[in-house]
SEFIDREN-675908 format. One record per atom (N, C-alpha, C): residue in one letter; x, y, z. Coordinates in pm, whole numbers, plus 50000, padded with zeros to 5 digits. Layout:
N
AXYZ/...
REM end
This chain:
414
M497033081743176/M498203090643185/M498733090743327/R499953086743346/R500583086743477/R501213100443504/Y501583102643628/Y502253115143662/Y503693114743613/R504173126343567/R505493127343507/R506463133943605/P507753132843581/P508723139143672/P508493154043689/E508093161143582/E507883175643594/E506703179043685/D505773169643703/D504643171943793/D505093172843937/T506203166543970/T506693166444108/T507703177544136/E508003185644035/E508983196444055/E508413207344146/R509303213944219/R508943225444302/R509583237944242/W508913249344259/W509413261744199/W510823264544248/L511053263344377/L512413264144431/L512863249944462/P513843244744386/P514293230944410/P514753229244555/E514433217644611/E514793214644748/E515683202444753/P516523201444856/P517383189444870/P516513176944884/P517013165444843/P516253152844856/P515883150345002/K514683144545021/K514233141245155/K513903126445161/D513363122045274/D513063107945297/D512273102245180/P512843092745105/P512163087344986/P510943078745020/R510783075145147/R509633066745182/R508323074445173/R508393087645171/R507183095745159/R507233102945025/G506173101644945/G506153107644814/G506023122844818/Q506333129244706/Q506283143744698/Q504863149044722/F503853142244672/F502493147044688/F502003145244832/A502443134644897/A502123132945039/A502763144145121/R503963148145081/R504633159245150/R503853172145129/D503333174245009/D502493186144984/D501313186445079/R500603175245089/R499423174745175/R499803177945319/A500923172345366/A501363174945503/A501653189745525/R502233196245426/R502533210545441/R501253218845454/V500233215245379/V498963222345391/V498323219545527/V498333206845569/V497713203145697/V498353210745813/H499653212745808/H500373219045919/H500463234445904/S499823240145805/S499943254445782/S499093262445880/S499583274345913/S498803283345999/S497573288445928/A497643289845795/A496483294645719/A495313284945729/L495603271845732/L494523262045746/L493923262945886/R494743264345987/R494213265246124/R493283277346138/R493633288446075/R492813300546089/R491413298746030/L491253289345939/L489933287245879/L488903283045983/S489343277846098/S488403273546201/S487623285346259/A488123297446239/A487443309246293/A487023318846182/K486773313246062/K486293321345950/K484933316345905/T484093325845863/T482723322745825/T482663313745705/Q481793303545711/Q481413295945593/Q480133302445537/V478993300145599/V477753307245564/V477273315245684/V477163308245798/V476813314645924/V478093316546003/G478183327446079/G479403330346153/G479803318946245/P481123316246260/P481593304646335/P481243305146483/A480953316846538/A480613317746680/A479113317146705/S478313315946599/S476863316946615/S476243304046665/D476903292646645/D476323279846682/D477433269546684/E477383260246780/E478443250246791/E478343239346686/F477223238746613/F477013228146515/F477403232246375/V477133244846336/V477293248846197/V478753248546155/R478943247046024/R480293246045969/R481013259445972/N482333258745986/N483193270145957/N484023266445835/R484933275245795/R485713272545674/R486613260145689/L487083257445810/L487953245845828/L487153232945818/T486033231845889/T485253219545881/T484743217445739/H484373228245672/H483973227045532/H485123221545447/S486333226645467/S487473222145387/S487793207445413/L487653203045538/L487863188945569/L486843180145497/E485603184745492/E484553177145424/E484773177045273/V485203188345218/V485533188845076/V486653178945045/A487663178445132/A488783169345110/A488333154745111/Q487403151345200/Q486913137545205/Q486173133945076/V485283142945031/V484533140544908/V485483139944788/G486393149544780/G487303150044667/G488253138244662/R488763134244778/R489683122844781/R488993110144733/E487733108244774/E486993096244733/E486773096044582/L486313107344528/L486063107944384/L487373107044306/G488383114544349/G489663114344279/G490273100544276/S490213093444388/S490763079944393/S490043070644298/A488713072244289/A487923063744199/A488293066044054/L488733078144022/L489093081443884/L490553078343852/G491363076243955/G492773073443933/G493693085143961/C493143096344008/C493983107744048/C494783103944172/D495943110244188/D496683108144311/D495873113844427/P495513105944528/P494633110944634/P495253122144717/D496593122244730/D497223132844809/D497173146244736/I497263146144603/I497133158544527/I495733164344547/V494723155944529/V493343160744542/V493073165144685/D493523157344781/D493323160644922/D493943174244954/A495193176244913/A495883188844940/A495173200544874/A494743198844750/A494043209544679/A492733213044747/C492003202844792/C490733205244860/C490943212344994/L491933208045069/L492223214545197/L492643229045176/A493323231745064/A493863245145039/A492883254544970/H491773249544919/H490983257344824/H490423270344882/D490253271245013/D489683283245075/D490693291145158/L491973287945147/L492963294745233/L492993309745210/G492623314345092/G492683328545062/G491443336345102/H490433329645156/H489213336845189/H489413345545312/P488913357845309/P489103367345418/P488063365445527/P488063373745631/P486993373145731/P485623375645667/F484603369745726/F483193372045689/F482823366145553/G483533355945509/G483133348645390/G483093357145265/H482123354145179/H482033361145051/H481673375845070/N481043379145181/N480743393045211/N482023400945231/G482973395145304/G484273401645322/G485053402345193/E484913392045111/E485593391844982/E485123403444894/S483833405944890/S483313416844807/S483763430444859/A483883431844992/A484363444545048/A485813447145010/L486673437145021/L488083438944985/L488243440944835/D487393434544756/D487453436544611/D487133450944575/E486183456744645/E485843470844620/E487013480044654/I487673477044766/I488823485144807/I489963484044706/C490123472144649/C491253469244560/C490943471544413/A489853478144383/A489423479544244/A490513485344154/D491323494444207/D492333501144124/D493673493844119/I493803482844195/I495093475844195/I494933461144156/G493863457944083/G493693444244036/G492663436244110/G491913442644202/G490833435844269/G491293426144377/F490293419944441/F490563409444538/F489703397444501/E490303385844498/E489583373444466/E490123362544558/G489243355644629/G489683345544724/G490553334844663/N490273331144538/N491063320644473/N492453325644433/A492543338044386/A493853343744358/A494643345544488/Q493933348844596/Q494593350244726/Q495093336744776/T494373326044746/T494833312644784/T496173309644720/L496313312644590/L497603310544524/L498683318744592/R498353330744630/R499313339644698/R499733333844833/V498773328344907/V499093322045035/V500013310145015/L499703301744918/L500483289544896/L501883292244844/T502073303044769/T503343305344700/T504133317144755/R503583324244854/R504273336244901/R504083338745051/L502863338045101/L502543343345233/L502713333345347/E502373320745323/E502473310845431/E503943307545459/P504433309645581/P505853307745610/P506273293145613/K507143289445520/K507703275945516/K509053275745448/V509133281045324/V510363280245245/V510793294445207/V512043297645239/V512603310845207/V513723309045105/G513663316844997/G514703316344896/G515653327944910/P516623329044821/P517623339744830/P517043353644803/E515953354444725/E515433367544687/E513993369844728/R513273359444768/R511863360944802/R511413349044887/D510193350044940/D509593338945011/D508813330244912/Y508803317244935/Y508183307744843/Y506953300844902/G506453305845015/G505283299645074/G505553285145107/L504593276345074/L504753262045101/L505593255044996/N505863261744884/N506693256044778/N506203242144737/L504913241344704/L504323228644665/L504743224544525/T504493212144491/T504823207244357/T503913213744253/R504373213044128/R503603218644017/R502203212344010/A502103199244022/A500813192544007/A499843196744117/T500323198244239/T499423202044350/T498993216544339/L499913225344303/L499523239444284/L498523240744171/D498723233544063/D497783234043951/D496413228743994/A496403218244076/A495143212644124/A494403222344216/A495133231144283/A494503240944372/A494073253544299/T494333254344168/T494013266244089/T492653264144022/K491623269344084/K490263267144035/K489973275243911/Y490583287043899/Y490343295943784/Y491683299743723/P492193291943629/P493553294143577/P493613305143471/W493273317243513/W493363328843424/W493423341543508/R493813352443444/R493893365443508/R492523372243511/Q492453382943585/Q491213390643592/Q490813395543453/G489543393343417/G489023398143290/G489273389043173/E489993377843192/E490303369043079/E489213358743050/S488263357243140/S487173347643117/S485933355043067/L485293349242967/L484063355042914/L482843350642992/T482993340643078/T481833335043148/T481883336643300/S482993341143355/S483113342143500/S483883354743539/R483423361143644/R484143372743699/R485303368243788/K485313355643824/K486353350643913/K487653348543836/F488753348743909/F490053346543847/F490993340643950/G492133335643906/G492993327943994/G494363333444021/V494703345243967/V496053350443988/V496043365643976/Y496773372244066/Y497043386544054/Y498253388543962/D498363400543908/D499463403143814/D500833401343878/D500973404744007/D502313403444065/D502643389244110/D501743379644079/D502053365544103/D502133357743972/L502253364843861/L502273358143730/L503513349543709/D504593352543781/D505803344543762/D505583330143807/V505053328243926/V504823314643973/V503653308343898/F502673316243860/F501543311043783/F502023305643649/G502903313043582/G503453308343456/G504223295343473/W504963294343585/W505713282043611/W504783270143633/L503773271643717/L502923260143749/L502053256043631/R501823265343535/R500983262243420/R501793257943297/E503103255943313/E503923251643199/E503383238743140/G503123238943009/G502613227142940/G501123225042951/A500423233543026/A498973231843044/A498223239042933/P497123233242884/P496303240342786/P495733253242846/Q495723263842768/Q495313276942819/Q493893276542874/K493763281542997/K492483283143067/K491763269943096/R492423258843071/R491803245843102/R492303240943237/R491413236143320/R491783230943450/R492153216243440/C493153212043516/C493473197843523/C492313190543591/I492243177543571/I491103170143626/I491113170443779/E492293171243841/E492333172043987/E491683184944037/A491893196043965/A491243208644001/A489733207743978/Q489333200843873/Q487903198943848/Q487253190643958/V487973180444005/V487453172344116/V487333180944241/M488353189044270/M488303197944386/M487103207444378/D486873213244261/D485783222644242/D484433215844263/L484263204044206/L483003196844225/L482813192944371/A483873188044436/A483773184244576/A483353196144662/D483863207944628/D483463220244697/D481963222744679/D481483221744556/D480073223844527/D479193213644600/V479583201044592/V478793190444655/V478753192544806/A479913194944867/A479963196145012/A479133207945061/Y479323219645000/Y478593230845059/Y477133231045018/S476773224944905/S475353224344870/S474583215844969/V475133204345004/V474453195145095/V474573199845240/H475763203845280/H475963207045420/H475353220445460/D475293229845367/D474653242545401/D473153240645426/V472543231345351/V471123228245378/V470993221445514/E471913212345544/E471903205945676/E472003216245787/D472963225545774/D473113236045875/D471863244645886/A471273247845771/A470073256345772/A468913249545844/I468793236445827/I467713229045894/I467973228346044/V469183225046084/V469503223746226/V469353237046298/S469733247846233/S469633261146296/S468223267146284/H467293259346230/H465883263346215/H465703275446124/R466643277446034/R466483287945934/R465683282745815/F465703269645795/F464943263645686/F464153251745740/D462853252345724/D461963241345759/D461513234845629/P461833221945607/P461453215545481/P459963216545449/R459133218245550/R457703219345525/R457343232145448/L458263241745447/L458013254145372/L457853251445224/L458453240645175/L458383237745032/L456983233944987/E456103231145083/E454713228245049/E453903240745023/E454453252445060/E453743264945044/E453703269244897/P452603275244852/P452523280044712/P453613290344683/G454243289044569/G455223298744524/G456643296344572/E456863287244669/E458213285144721/E459143278844618/T458643269044543/T459473262744441/T459913272944336/E458983281444295/E459303291744197/E460343301544252/R460233304844380/R461183314244442/R462583308144445/I462663295544478/I463963288844481/I464553287944341/A463733284144244/A464213282944106/A464733296344055/A464033307144087/A464473320344043/A465813323944106/Q466013320344233/Q467283323244301/Q468423315244240/V468153302644208/V469193294244146/V469593300044010/R468633304443933/R468963310443803/R469743323343820/A469403331143921/A470073344043942/A471513342243988/W471783332244069/W473103330944130/W473963319844069/Y473353308944023/Y474143297143992/Y473983291743850/L472773290043804/L472523283243676/L471623291843587/P472153302843534/P471303312043459/P470753306343329/D471373296043276/D470943290643147/D469973278743161/V469653275143283/V468753263743304/V467323268843324/P466363263743249/P464973268243265/P464453265443406/E463573274243453/E463033272443588/E462273259343600/S461673254843490/S460943242143496/S461893230543526/D463113230743471/D464093220243499/D464543220843645/L464673232943697/L465073234443837/L463963229443929/A462743232343896/A461613227443976/A461573212143974/E461853206243859/E461873191643849/E463013185943933/G464163192843934/G465283188244015/G464933188344163/L464283198944209/L463863199544348/L462873188244379/E461973185744289/E460993175144311/E461673161444318/R462713159144235/R463443146544242/R464053144544379/L464653155144432/L465273154144564/L464213151544671/R463073158044661/R462013156244761/R461403142144754/R461473135944637/R460963122244624/R461963111744670/H463213115844692/H464233106344736/H463853100744873/P464013087744894/P463613081645022/P464273087945144/A465463093845126/A466173099545240/A465783113945269/W464973120145184/W464613134345205/W463923136145339/V464373146045415/V463813149045546/V462633158545528/T461453154245568/T460243162345548/T459983171845664/S460563168845781/S460423177645897/S461593174945990/F461803183846086/F462943182546175/F462543186846315/A462623177346410/A462223180146549/A463403183446639/G464623180446594/G465793183146675/G466173171946769/D465413160846773/D465753149746859/D466733140346788/Y467143129746858/Y468163120746803/Y467723114246672/P466503108846664/P466103102646536/P466113112446420/S465673124846443/S465653134446332/S467063138946295/M467963139846393/M469353143046362/M469983131946278/A469693119446315/A470243108146240/A469683107846098/A468383110746085/A467763110845952/A468363121845865/L468633133245925/L469233144245849/L470633140645803/K471393134445891/K472753130245853/K472713119745742/D471723110845749/D471593100845643/D471263107545510/M470443117945513/M470113125045389/M471363131145326/T472193137645406/T473403143745350/T474313132945291/S474453121845361/S475303111145312/S474773105245182/Q473473103145177/Q472863097345057/Q473023106544936/F472843119444956/F472943128744844/F474383129844796/I475353130244887/I476763130744845/I477083118344762/G476683106644809/G476933094444735/G476263094644598/R475043099744594/R474303100644467/R475053109144366/F475533120744409/F476213129944317/F477553124144271/I478313118744365/I479643113544331/I479553101644236/R478633092744261/R478493081044172/R478113085144031/S477203094844019/S476783098843884/S477923105143806/V478753113243874/V479883119743807/V480963109443773/E481233100443864/E482243090043837/E481833081843715/E480593077343709/E480133069043598/E480173076943466/A479723089443469/A479703097343346/A481113100543297/T482033103143389/T483413106343352/T484093094243290/H483953082643351/H484553070543294/H483953067343157/A482643069243144/A481993066243016/A482483075442905/A482753087942938/A483173097742837/A484653096942804/S485453091242894/S486913091342874/S487363082142761/Q486593071742734/Q486923061942630/Q488283055242655/L488673054842781/L489913048042820/L489563035142893/P490473025742897/P490203013442972/P489873016543118/P489023008643181/P488603011443319/P489763012443417/D490873005443389/D492013005843481/D492993017043448/Q492693025343349/Q493573036343311/Q493303048343402/P494293053143478/P494043064543567/P493783077343487/L492853085143536/L492533097943473/L493243108843553/T494303114543497/T495113124143570/T495443136243483/R495733147343551/R496203159743488/R495323163643369/Y495843163143247/Y495073167543130/Y494693155843039/G494643143843099/G494273132043022/G492783130043010/A491993137743085/A490533136343080/A489903148543146/D488613150043128/D487843160543193/D486703154243274/L486363160643384/L485263156143466/L483943158743392/V483023149343402/V481713150743338/V480643150743447/V479903161743456/V478803162843552/V477493162143474/P476723151443489/P475463150443416/P474563162343446/P473803167243347/P472943178943368/P472003177543487/E471403165943505/E470483164143618/E471203165543751/T472433160643758/T473213161943881/T473553176543908/A473973183843803/A474273198043819/A473053205743868/V471883202243817/V470653208943859/V470353206044006/E470503193644047/E470193190144186/E471153197044283/I472433197544248/I473403204844332/I473023219644337/G472683225344222/G472303239444217/G471073242444299/V470103233344299/V468883235444377/V469183235544526/L470043226644572/L470403226744713/L471123239644751/K472003244444663/K472643257444689/K471603268544694/G470583267344610/G469523277244609/G468733277444738/L468523265844799/L467813265444928/L468563273545033/A469883271645041/A470673279245138/A470653294145105/A470673297344976/A470653311444936/A469343318144978/V468233311344955/V466923317244984/V466673318545133/Y467003307945208/Y466593307545348/Y467663311945447/V468883314345399/V469943318845489/V470603331645439/M471153331245318/M472033341945274/M471323354645231/T470073353745191/T469383365745141/T468273370545233/V468143364645350/V467043368845439/V467303382945490/E466243390445507/E466343404645540/E467033407045674/D466833398245772/D467393401045904/D468913400145907/R469533394945801/R470983394045796/R471623405745722/Q470833413445650/Q471413424145569/Q472133434945652/P471583439445765/P472343449145847/P473683443745894/L473733430645927/L475003424545968/L475993424945853/Y475553421245732/Y476443421445616/Y476983435545592/T476113445445604/T476533459345583/T477603463245685/R477373459645812/R478323463345916/R479663456245895/Q479633443845850/Q480893436645825/Q481703443545716/R481043447545609/R481763454445501/R482343467745551/E481553475045628/E482053487845682/E483253485545772/L483183475145854/L484293472245948/L485583469545872/L485513461345766/L486733458245691/L487273470545619/M486383478645564/M486833490745495/M487503500345594/E486923501845711/E487533510645812/E488853504945861/L488913491945876/L490153485745923/L491273487545821/V490973485345693/V491993487245590/V492483501745590/Q491553511245595/Q491943525345594/Q492823528845712/T492473523845829/T493253526845949/T494633520545942/L494723508245894/L496023501845882/L496893508645776/E496263513545670/E497013521445572/E497613533745638/D496813540345719/D497263552645784/D498373549845885/K498313538245951/K499253535246059/K500393525946017/A500383521745888/A501443512845839/A502773520345834/P503883513145854/P503953498645875/P503893494246021/T503903503946115/T504043500146255/T502863492046306/A501663494346252/A500493487046300/A500403472946245/L501143469946142/L501033456846077/L501863446346150/D501443433646139/D502273422846189/D503593422846111/L504653417746173/L505993419346117/L506143414545972/P505623402645934/P505803398545794/P505153408045695/F503983413345730/F503283422445640/F503923436345643/A504463440145756/A505193452745763/A506423452245674/A507113440845672/A508283439345586/A507883440345438/A506753434145402/A506283435045264/A505893449245228/W505303456345323/W504913470445302/W506173478845275/K507203476845354/K508443484545338/K509143481245207/A509023468745162/A509713464645040/A508943468344913/A507703472444927/A506863475444810/A507433487444734/A507303486744602/A507873497244517/A506953509244499/D505663507644528/D504723518444504/D503513517144596/D502573526544582/D501393526444667/D500543513944646/A500493509144522/A499713497044495/A500263485244573/G501583483944574/G502213473044648/G502003474344797/R502023486844847/R501803488844989/R500363485545028/L499403489444943/L498013485844970/L497833470644967/R498483463944873/R498363449444866/R498903442844992/A499943448345050/A500473442845175/A499453444245288/V498763455645292/V497723457645393/V496563447945370/I496193446145245/I495103436745213/I495493422545250/D496733418645222/D497203405445262/D497053403545413/Q497383413845488/Q497233413245634/Q495783411345673/V494893419445622/V493483418745660/V492853405645615/A493203401045495/A492643388445445/A493043376645532/S494173377545599/S494643366445682/S493883365345813/L493163375745852/L492553376145985/L491363366745997/T491153361646116/T489913354646147/T488813365146169/D487573360546170/D486463369846197/D486663377046330/A486993369146434/A487103374946568/A488243384946578/R489383381746514/R490503391046524/R490223403946445/A489523402846333/A489163414946258/A488313424146344/V487323418446414/V486463426546501/V487253432546615/A488083424246680/A488843429046795/A489863439646755/W490543437846643/W491553447446599/W490893460546557/H489753459546493/H489003471546457/H488653479446583/H488183472446686/H487823479246811/H489063485446876/E490163478046874/E491383483046937/E491903495646867/L491873495746733/L492453506846659/L491513518846648/L490203516246651/L489263527046626/L488423530846747/S488673524846862/S487953528946981/S488313543247016/P487403550747079/P487673565047107/P488993567447179/S489393558347266/S490623560547342/S491873559447255/N491743552247139/N492893550447050/N492793558046920/A491633564246896/A491393570546766/A492333582146740/G492763588546843/G493633599946822/G495043595846791/
REM end
């Protein structure tokens, strides 16, 4: 299935531009040059971006996701610029402090439709990022239908999925959501979005373990201790793969440990750094090859037939899904759930809640001009709160901390 003319349409039609560059290449360029992408360099991935010069932030993670996704998408016949743009854009809606900040804003927004990083990404792409202005509203980057659909990881509203709490659109963005989903099967993701989602899983599963090893939060020798495999399997079932037996998860971990590239210890010197990098590369290649082969085998299409939009679905072999889940579990056990980080997580949530409350009290004058304009234009309290949330979600970790201090320090509290 090739791309159709309607796939290249934009919500707000634009005058013709240089024909030497395709519409999807133009989409990718708009994401690359966006201020929202630049801000990801100062937003938490797993460990705070200022904690270490080596660990990933949201921007470096997004670049790595784009590389993985572009390679897999190209092998399947997807337009590489669509996949690249979707991968670069997939985390644009994430607020300060990663998923911890996301849960705090979701709690604040419980009465107005919640907060979800993926729904916020759609909002950034179609409303908040300054690029295209129409006669009655802002259009964000005004990307093509195919690229916006590829960036929509959860194509449903809050509460419409029986298997996931996540969702991809707020009620006040249903107009553009309806447009980008025209002709799409209900709640089904296009294959480009499936590639983006898998690339995200692959990148952060492998790289978060790499970061954990380099930062000495995870020592591979710990896996030799009694009970560690069971602890990891239980965490994977709790967070990622609830339907997979712990015995299968234990077998998946053992497969990875038997791989020739598995790093058994880490000294921090050049040879061990090189060995660790080789392990991440080998595992990414392992996962991508297995998915590519399984997807082509299941498509029943000629090998030279491109797999695009709704012409096929991505196939992730069960063993591959287990191995990716186990790596995510390692990061969860040794980084995200450790007791010494819980006070930090609590303080981050408190900071965002206090910042939102203070900005509500001081709006619109305390808000940046674009968000102040949205606050003034809002028809009700829900719309005004959403404008404040849009402002806070846009902040980097450092600016959230600094602005909180500026607004709530004793000298300014009055």
